[in-house]
N, C-alpha and C positions, 0 to 999 in steps of 0.2 A: 707563842711567838709574839713580839712587839717590833714595831719600827721605832728607832730612836734617831734623833737628829744629832748633828755633829757636836752640839753643846753637851749633850747627854754623854756621849763618848769621851769628850774632853774632860768632863767632871770626873769620870772614872779614873783617867790617867794623870790628871794634873790636879794637884791638891788645891782645894778651894772650899767655898762655903757649901757648895751642893755635892761635894765628893761622897759623903756619907749617904746621901739619897741615892746617887747613882750606884754605889755599892749594893744598897738594899734592892734596887730595881734589878739588878743583875742576879741577885739571889732569889728574887721572887719570880723572874722569868729569864733564864739564861740564854734563850734563843733570840738574839737581837738580829735585826734585819736594818738595812739602809740601802739606799740607791748608791751607784758606784761613785757619785759625786762626793760622798762623804770623805773619800781619800784625799781629794784636792783641798777640801775644806779643812780637814784636820792638819794636813801638811802646812797649810797657811797659818793655822793657829800655832803650830810648833815653830814656824818661822818667826812669828811675833815674839814668842818666848825666848828664841835664840837671839834675836836682834835686840832685845831689851836686856840681855845678859841674865835671864831668869833661870836658863838652864844651858848646860853645855852641849856640844854636838853629840858626844857619846850617849848622854841621857836622852836627847831627842831621838837618836837612832833606836835605842832600847825601847823608848815609849811607842814609837811607831810600829816597831816589830811586834810587841805585845797587842797593840790594837789591831794589826793586820791579823794576827792569830785568833783574836776574839771574834773578829767579823768574817773569818774564812768560812765560807758556805752560806753566809748571810747577805751577800752583796747582790744586787739586782740592777739590771738595766731597766729604765723607765721610758715608756713610749712618749715621744714628743706630743702626739695628739692628746694623750691624757694629762700631761703636764700643761699644755696650752689651755686645755678646757678648764682646768683647775685654776689657772691664772685669770682666765676670762671671768669665772664666777666669783673670784675673791679680790682681785687687785693685788695679790701678794706676788713676790718675786718668783721667777722661774726656779730658782734655787730652792726656795722653801717649798714650792709646789711639787718639786720631785719626791720630796718626803711624803707629802700628803697623798700624792698619786700612788705611791707605792703602798701605803697604808690601805688605801682604797682597793688596789688591785689584789692585795693580800687578805682583805677583809679583816684586818687587825687594827688595833690603836696605834696612833703615833704619839709616843711619849716625849714631851718637849717642855721647855721653859719659856718658849717664845710666846709672848703675850698676844701678839697679832694673830698667830695661828691658833691660839687657844680661843680667842673670840670669834674668829671667822669660820672655824670648823669645830664647833662644840661636840658634834656627834662623832668626831673622828679622833680629834686630839685629846689627850689628857695630860694634865700637868704632872711633872715629875713627883712632886710632893703628894698629890692625890693618888697617883699610881701606887707608890710605896705604902700609903696609909690605908688605901682601900681594899 
């Protein structure tokens, strides 16, 4: 099991420069976990694509359905205390710290491309590229 942030989920479902890496990560470990927050963040990503005319509504609905299916059983509520303790020690946003806190709770790595998280939590976070090549 790995915790993945919303960017990694997005790379899997929305074609881009890191989509191949996200697919490799899924093949390497198909049990992805994320805090419930991922849903709102992912909807916001899809809203941006919709608003810029990069995808249509039907495509967005299909993508979110597939993402929901992938993450089914891997969504977790994260305690506020753990999130705020993580914020206090790092200075990162509460949004980002939800993913870190979950990785700590589950004792698994957080796979991300977020440079700030990678630098502030080197023992917990691993870069997407490093994860698939390691």
